[in-house]
C-alpha positions in Angstrom: 3.6 -5.9 32.8 4.1 -2.3 32.1 2.4 -0.9 29.0 4.5 1.2 26.7 2.9 4.1 24.9 2.2 3.5 21.2 4.3 5.9 19.3 3.7 4.3 15.9 1.4 7.1 14.8 4.1 9.6 15.6 6.5 8.1 13.0 6.4 9.7 9.6 7.1 7.1 6.9 9.4 8.1 4.2 7.8 6.8 1.1 8.6 9.0 -1.9 8.0 8.8 -5.6 11.5 7.3 -5.9 10.8 4.5 -3.4 10.6 0.9 -4.6 7.8 -1.0 -2.8 6.5 -4.5 -2.8 3.9 -6.6 -1.1 5.3 -8.0 2.2 5.9 -11.7 2.3 3.6 -13.6 4.5 0.3 -12.2 3.1 -2.4 -14.1 1.4 -4.6 -12.2 -1.0 -7.7 -13.1 -3.1 -9.8 -10.9 -5.3 -13.5 -11.4 -4.7 -16.1 -9.4 -6.6 -13.8 -6.5 -7.4 -12.5 -6.3 -3.8 -9.1 -7.5 -2.6 -9.2 -9.4 0.6 -5.8 -9.9 2.4 -4.8 -11.9 5.5 -1.6 -11.4 7.4 -0.7 -15.0 8.3 1.4 -13.9 11.3 -1.2 -11.8 13.0 -4.4 -13.4 11.6 -5.7 -9.9 10.7 -7.9 -9.4 7.6 -7.8 -6.3 5.4 -9.9 -5.4 2.4 -9.4 -2.9 -0.5 -11.8 -1.8 -3.2 -11.8 0.5 -6.2 -8.5 2.2 -6.8 -6.9 0.4 -3.8 -7.6 -2.9 -5.6 -6.0 -1.6 -8.8 -2.9 -0.5 -6.9 -2.6 -3.9 -5.2 -2.8 -5.6 -8.6 0.1 -3.4 -9.8 2.2 -4.4 -6.7 2.6 -8.0 -8.1 6.3 -7.2 -8.5 8.5 -4.6 -6.8 7.7 -1.3 -8.4 8.8 2.3 -8.1 6.1 4.6 -6.7 6.4 7.0 -9.6 5.7 4.1 -12.0 2.5 3.3 -10.0 1.5 7.0 -10.5 2.2 6.7 -14.2 -0.1 3.6 -14.4 -2.9 5.3 -12.4 -2.7 8.3 -14.8 -3.2 5.9 -17.7 -6.3 4.4 -16.0 -7.9 7.5 -14.4 -8.3 11.2 -15.3 -7.0 13.6 -12.8 -4.3 16.0 -11.7 -0.9 14.3 -11.5 0.0 16.2 -8.3 -3.2 15.1 -6.6 -2.9 11.5 -7.8 0.7 11.3 -6.5 -0.3 12.8 -3.1 -3.3 10.4 -2.7 -1.1 7.5 -3.8 1.6 8.4 -1.2 -0.9 8.7 1.6 -2.5 5.3 0.6 0.9 3.6 0.4 1.9 4.9 3.8 -1.3 3.5 5.3 -0.5 0.1 3.7 3.1 0.4 5.1 1.7 1.2 8.6 -0.5 -1.9 8.5 2.6 -3.9 7.4 1.0 -4.9 4.1 3.8 -3.6 1.9 7.5 -3.0 2.4 10.1 -0.6 1.0 12.8 -2.3 -1.1 16.3 -1.1 -1.8 
């Protein structure tokens, strides 16, 4: 069987502050000692989040607009809004790449 090159890293995801995102169906998640442990039922892969990542995951209980996530993080943490938004977008893109979240209309 011929192997195709993996171009998934070449694709730039288009999550913006206006995007609505949600946890992808088919994931199991449990919080254990301030760490979020998730399992993708389809692939059997495990993922963990801690710190701010766990807080973001908690906020994803319902579909939410990314800018609203940024608002909530500003309420919880001190920091520059531009930097928080940039870090949040990078983090969400990594979750999207791992198929832990999805963009909703």
